[in-house]
C-alpha positions as CSV (number, residue, x, y, z in Angstrom):
1,X,-34.1,-17.3,-3.0
2,X,-30.6,-15.9,-3.4
3,X,-27.8,-18.5,-3.8
4,X,-24.8,-18.1,-1.5
5,X,-21.2,-18.0,-2.7
6,X,-18.8,-20.9,-2.4
7,X,-19.5,-24.3,-3.9
8,X,-18.0,-24.7,-7.4
9,X,-19.5,-28.1,-8.5
10,X,-23.0,-27.8,-7.1
11,X,-23.7,-24.1,-8.1
12,X,-25.8,-25.1,-11.2
13,X,-27.7,-27.8,-9.4
14,X,-28.5,-25.5,-6.5
15,X,-29.8,-23.0,-9.0
16,X,-32.1,-25.5,-10.5
17,X,-33.3,-26.5,-7.0
18,X,-33.9,-22.8,-6.1
19,X,-35.9,-22.3,-9.3
20,X,-38.1,-25.2,-8.5
21,X,-38.7,-24.1,-4.9
22,X,-39.1,-20.4,-5.6
23,X,-41.2,-20.9,-8.7
24,X,-39.1,-18.4,-10.7
25,X,-35.8,-18.2,-12.6
26,X,-32.5,-17.3,-11.0
27,X,-31.9,-13.7,-12.0
28,X,-28.9,-11.4,-11.8
29,X,-28.9,-8.6,-9.3
30,X,-29.2,-5.1,-10.7
31,X,-25.8,-3.5,-11.2
32,X,-24.7,-0.6,-9.0
33,X,-26.2,2.7,-10.0
34,X,-22.8,4.5,-10.1
35,X,-20.1,2.1,-11.6
36,X,-17.6,5.0,-12.1
37,X,-17.3,6.0,-8.4
38,X,-14.0,5.2,-6.7
39,X,-15.5,4.9,-3.2
40,X,-15.4,1.2,-2.0
41,X,-18.3,2.1,0.3
42,X,-20.5,1.7,-2.8
43,X,-19.5,-2.0,-2.7
44,X,-21.0,-2.9,0.6
45,X,-24.3,-4.0,-0.7
46,X,-24.8,-7.5,-2.2
47,X,-22.0,-8.1,-4.7
48,X,-22.5,-10.1,-7.9
49,X,-19.8,-12.7,-8.3
50,X,-20.1,-15.1,-11.2
51,X,-18.1,-18.4,-11.5
52,X,-16.8,-19.9,-14.7
53,X,-19.7,-22.4,-14.8
54,X,-19.8,-24.9,-17.7
55,X,-23.1,-26.6,-17.0
56,X,-26.3,-27.0,-19.1
57,X,-28.3,-24.9,-16.5
58,X,-29.0,-21.2,-16.1
59,X,-26.4,-19.3,-14.2
60,X,-27.1,-18.7,-10.6
61,X,-27.3,-15.3,-8.9
62,X,-24.4,-15.2,-6.5
63,X,-25.0,-12.3,-4.0
64,X,-22.0,-12.0,-1.7
65,X,-21.1,-9.8,1.2
66,X,-18.2,-7.5,0.0
67,X,-15.0,-9.2,1.0
68,X,-13.3,-6.0,2.3
69,X,-16.2,-5.4,4.7
70,X,-14.9,-8.3,6.9
71,X,-11.2,-7.8,6.3
72,X,-8.3,-5.7,7.6
73,X,-4.5,-5.8,7.5
74,X,-2.7,-5.8,10.8
75,X,-0.6,-2.6,11.3
76,X,0.7,-3.1,14.9
77,X,4.1,-4.6,14.0
78,X,7.0,-2.4,12.6
79,X,7.1,-2.0,8.9
80,X,8.9,-4.7,6.9
81,X,12.3,-3.0,6.2
82,X,13.9,-5.5,3.8
83,X,12.8,-7.8,1.0
84,X,13.7,-10.9,3.1
85,X,11.5,-9.6,6.0
86,X,8.6,-9.0,3.6
87,X,8.9,-12.4,1.9
88,X,9.2,-14.2,5.3
89,X,6.3,-12.3,6.7
90,X,4.2,-13.3,3.7
91,X,5.1,-17.0,4.2
92,X,4.2,-16.9,7.9
93,X,1.1,-14.7,7.7
94,X,-2.2,-15.8,9.1
95,X,-5.8,-14.7,9.7
96,X,-7.0,-14.0,13.2
97,X,-10.5,-14.5,14.6
98,X,-11.5,-11.1,13.4
99,X,-10.5,-11.7,9.8
100,X,-7.4,-9.6,9.9
101,X,-4.4,-10.8,8.0
102,X,-1.6,-10.7,10.6
103,X,2.1,-10.6,9.6
104,X,5.3,-10.4,11.7
105,X,6.0,-7.0,10.2
106,X,3.6,-4.6,8.6
107,X,3.4,-4.7,4.8
108,X,4.4,-1.2,3.5
109,X,1.7,0.8,1.7
110,X,2.4,2.2,-1.8
111,X,-0.2,3.8,-4.0
112,X,2.1,4.4,-7.1
113,X,4.7,2.6,-9.1
114,X,8.4,3.4,-8.4
115,X,9.5,6.7,-9.8
116,X,11.6,6.7,-12.9
117,X,10.3,3.4,-14.2
118,X,12.3,0.2,-14.5
119,X,12.2,-3.0,-16.5
120,X,9.4,-5.2,-15.1
121,X,8.9,-8.6,-16.7
122,X,6.0,-10.7,-15.5
123,X,4.8,-14.2,-16.5
124,X,1.8,-16.0,-14.9
125,X,-1.8,-17.1,-15.3
126,X,-5.2,-16.0,-13.8
127,X,-3.7,-15.7,-10.3
128,X,-1.3,-13.1,-11.7
129,X,-4.1,-11.4,-13.7
130,X,-6.1,-10.9,-10.5
131,X,-3.0,-9.6,-8.6
132,X,-2.2,-7.0,-11.3
133,X,-5.8,-6.1,-11.7
134,X,-5.8,-5.2,-8.1
135,X,-2.6,-3.2,-8.5
136,X,-4.5,-1.1,-11.1
137,X,-7.3,-0.7,-8.6
138,X,-4.8,0.6,-6.0
139,X,-3.1,2.9,-8.4
140,X,-6.5,4.4,-9.5
141,X,-7.9,4.4,-6.0
142,X,-11.0,2.8,-7.6
143,X,-12.2,-0.5,-6.1
144,X,-15.5,-0.4,-7.8
145,X,-14.5,-0.7,-11.5
146,X,-10.7,0.2,-11.5
147,X,-9.8,-3.3,-12.6
148,X,-11.1,-2.7,-16.1
149,X,-10.2,-0.3,-18.9
150,X,-14.0,0.3,-19.2
151,X,-16.5,-0.4,-16.5
152,X,-18.6,-3.5,-16.9
153,X,-22.0,-3.1,-15.1
154,X,-22.0,-6.9,-14.3
155,X,-18.4,-7.0,-13.0
156,X,-18.1,-4.5,-10.2
157,X,-16.5,-4.5,-6.7
158,X,-15.8,-8.2,-5.9
159,X,-17.4,-9.0,-9.2
160,X,-14.3,-7.7,-10.9
161,X,-12.8,-11.1,-10.1
162,X,-15.7,-13.1,-11.6
163,X,-14.4,-15.9,-13.8
164,X,-17.3,-15.6,-16.2
165,X,-15.8,-14.8,-19.6
166,X,-17.1,-11.2,-20.0
167,X,-15.4,-10.3,-16.7
168,X,-12.0,-11.5,-18.1
169,X,-12.2,-8.9,-21.0
170,X,-10.6,-5.4,-21.0
171,X,-8.7,-6.0,-17.8
172,X,-6.7,-3.0,-16.7
173,X,-3.0,-3.8,-16.1
174,X,-0.3,-1.5,-14.7
175,X,2.1,-2.7,-17.5
176,X,1.5,-3.7,-21.2
177,X,0.4,-7.3,-21.2
178,X,-0.5,-10.0,-23.7
179,X,-2.3,-13.3,-23.0
180,X,-3.2,-16.6,-24.5
181,X,-6.8,-17.8,-23.8
182,X,-7.4,-14.9,-21.5
183,X,-4.5,-15.6,-19.2
184,X,-3.4,-19.3,-19.2
185,X,-0.2,-17.7,-20.3
186,X,0.0,-14.0,-19.3
187,X,3.1,-12.0,-20.1
188,X,3.7,-8.4,-19.1
189,X,6.7,-6.2,-19.9
190,X,7.1,-2.5,-18.8
191,X,8.2,-0.1,-21.5
192,X,11.7,0.1,-19.9
193,X,12.4,-3.5,-21.0
194,X,14.3,-2.6,-24.1
195,X,16.5,-5.2,-25.7
196,X,19.5,-3.3,-24.6
197,X,18.6,-3.5,-21.0
198,X,17.6,-7.1,-21.1
199,X,20.8,-8.3,-22.9
200,X,23.4,-6.2,-21.1
201,X,25.0,-7.8,-18.0
202,X,25.7,-5.4,-15.2
203,X,23.2,-2.9,-16.5
204,X,20.1,-1.5,-14.8
205,X,18.5,-4.1,-12.5
206,X,15.2,-5.6,-13.7
207,X,12.3,-7.0,-11.7
208,X,11.3,-10.5,-13.0
209,X,8.2,-12.3,-11.7
210,X,7.2,-15.8,-12.6
211,X,4.0,-17.4,-11.2
212,X,2.9,-21.0,-12.0
213,X,0.8,-23.8,-10.8
214,X,-2.8,-23.4,-11.9
215,X,-2.2,-24.1,-15.6
216,X,0.7,-26.4,-15.1
217,X,-1.7,-28.7,-13.3
218,X,-4.2,-29.2,-16.1
219,X,-2.7,-32.2,-17.8
220,X,-4.3,-35.6,-18.0
221,X,-4.2,-37.8,-14.9
222,X,-2.3,-41.0,-15.0
223,X,-4.0,-44.3,-16.0
224,X,-4.7,-45.2,-12.4
225,X,-7.0,-42.1,-12.2
226,X,-5.2,-40.9,-9.1
227,X,-4.1,-37.3,-8.9
228,X,-0.4,-36.9,-9.7
229,X,2.0,-34.1,-9.0
230,X,5.1,-35.4,-10.8
231,X,4.5,-34.0,-14.3
232,X,3.2,-30.5,-13.3
233,X,6.1,-30.0,-10.8
234,X,8.6,-31.1,-13.4
235,X,7.1,-28.7,-15.9
236,X,7.2,-25.7,-13.5
237,X,10.7,-26.5,-12.1
238,X,11.9,-26.5,-15.7
239,X,10.2,-23.2,-16.3
240,X,11.9,-21.7,-13.3
241,X,15.3,-22.8,-14.5
242,X,14.6,-21.6,-18.1
243,X,13.4,-18.2,-16.9
244,X,16.4,-17.8,-14.7
245,X,18.7,-18.7,-17.6
246,X,17.0,-16.6,-20.4
247,X,15.5,-13.6,-18.6
248,X,17.4,-13.1,-15.3
249,X,20.7,-11.3,-15.5
250,X,23.4,-10.3,-13.0
251,X,21.7,-7.5,-11.2
252,X,18.1,-8.6,-11.6
253,X,15.6,-9.4,-8.9
254,X,13.9,-12.7,-9.5
255,X,10.6,-13.7,-7.7
256,X,8.6,-16.8,-8.1
257,X,5.1,-17.6,-6.8
258,X,3.1,-20.9,-7.0
259,X,-0.2,-22.3,-6.0
260,X,-2.9,-21.0,-3.7
261,X,-5.0,-23.3,-1.5
262,X,-8.5,-23.9,-2.8
263,X,-11.7,-24.6,-0.8
264,X,-12.6,-28.1,0.3
265,X,-15.5,-28.1,-2.2
266,X,-13.0,-27.3,-5.0
267,X,-10.7,-30.1,-3.8
268,X,-13.4,-32.5,-4.8
269,X,-13.6,-31.1,-8.3
270,X,-9.8,-30.5,-8.8
271,X,-8.1,-33.2,-6.6
272,X,-4.8,-32.6,-8.4
273,X,-4.7,-29.1,-6.8
274,X,-5.7,-30.1,-3.2
275,X,-3.9,-28.8,-0.3
276,X,-1.3,-31.5,0.2
277,X,-0.3,-31.5,-3.4
278,X,-0.2,-27.7,-3.5
279,X,2.1,-27.6,-0.5
280,X,4.5,-30.1,-2.2
281,X,4.3,-28.1,-5.4
282,X,5.3,-24.9,-3.6
283,X,8.0,-26.6,-1.6
284,X,9.8,-27.9,-4.7
285,X,9.3,-24.6,-6.5
286,X,10.9,-22.8,-3.5
287,X,13.8,-25.1,-3.5
288,X,14.6,-24.6,-7.2
289,X,13.9,-20.8,-7.0
290,X,16.5,-20.5,-4.2
291,X,19.0,-22.7,-6.1
292,X,18.9,-20.2,-9.0
293,X,19.2,-17.2,-6.8
294,X,15.6,-16.1,-6.6
295,X,13.1,-15.6,-3.8
296,X,9.8,-17.6,-3.5
297,X,6.8,-15.6,-2.5
298,X,4.3,-17.9,-0.9
299,X,0.7,-16.6,-1.2
300,X,-1.0,-19.7,0.1
301,X,-1.2,-18.1,3.5
302,X,-3.2,-15.3,2.0
303,X,-5.4,-17.5,-0.2
304,X,-5.7,-20.2,2.5
305,X,-8.7,-22.2,1.3
306,X,-11.1,-20.9,3.9
307,X,-14.5,-20.1,2.2
308,X,-14.8,-17.2,4.6
309,X,-12.2,-15.3,2.4
310,X,-14.7,-15.1,-0.4
311,X,-14.1,-16.9,-3.8
312,X,-15.8,-16.9,-7.1
313,X,-15.4,-20.7,-7.6
314,X,-13.4,-22.1,-4.7
315,X,-10.1,-21.5,-6.6
316,X,-10.0,-17.7,-7.5
317,X,-10.2,-15.2,-4.6
318,X,-11.9,-11.8,-4.4
319,X,-10.8,-8.3,-3.5
320,X,-9.5,-8.9,0.1
321,X,-7.0,-11.7,-0.7
322,X,-5.9,-10.0,-4.0
323,X,-5.4,-6.7,-2.2
324,X,-2.8,-8.4,0.1
325,X,-1.1,-9.8,-2.9
326,X,-1.1,-6.5,-4.7
327,X,0.3,-4.6,-1.7
328,X,3.1,-7.2,-1.3
329,X,3.9,-7.0,-5.1
330,X,4.0,-3.2,-5.0
331,X,6.2,-3.2,-1.9
332,X,8.7,-5.6,-3.6
333,X,8.8,-3.3,-6.6
334,X,9.7,-0.4,-4.4
335,X,12.1,-2.3,-2.2
336,X,14.3,-3.9,-4.9
């Protein structure tokens, strides 16, 4: 009677059908007995992953195979030696038949932030929250509950990326962060970002990261009812230019990321974010980012819309995809 992961829209209806056929209510699996352990081996049982469901039915029990149990990073190629090599490898990455994420050069492995500290300024939404949450898990070597300041018994392992409201509280970030409505506007600044550093041209180089797409695409559809890309792209392109003008100085490193691909089931619920529109959104974001001297980091190859990757709702991905993003982000911090 367990309900499988994947379908955003029909989750509640499937739960109702399951309750009728099984003759009992959908219930949540019992949490792991040891939520404080750092061993990801503790995650290889059924994982509880809860979507952000807004339906007048009881929440389903989503028991998923741990995403890291069917995932690996390719390590055969030489290490990515430059920022350009790493960014290009990310853009051309792909999954092979064994579920390995294969890149033209191997993503360097770092388990710490760069020594000495630097100014790191980050702006994004839930995609960025999940990436930074995974950075915290890497830094703590804790993939069971390291994504939170305090373990939450119903948000462990892959469940740390559940979009249910309790699993978006007390998230652990590697830098001080503030957010609006849990992350529709997430802003993080390291303690080295003093006003003196940010306003002095020619000073210590800062690392500036801007991610957009998900919450730039939530505006009303045009009167025709057809999905439109014009307004969201215009908004984000303006945000890229504004960020470059206000926050990026002479020696800074500026990175921009955009939309992921969502699953086909999510395409039916959020047609304004379907693959073709996401590709166009990212293409235009890349163009403007390069015009202002930045680099566009395309994570759509990592979060590629295949339900086999594991998602909580067809839009947000689980540990495996977020681990690739976190490793790339950490590598960029060390390489710039």
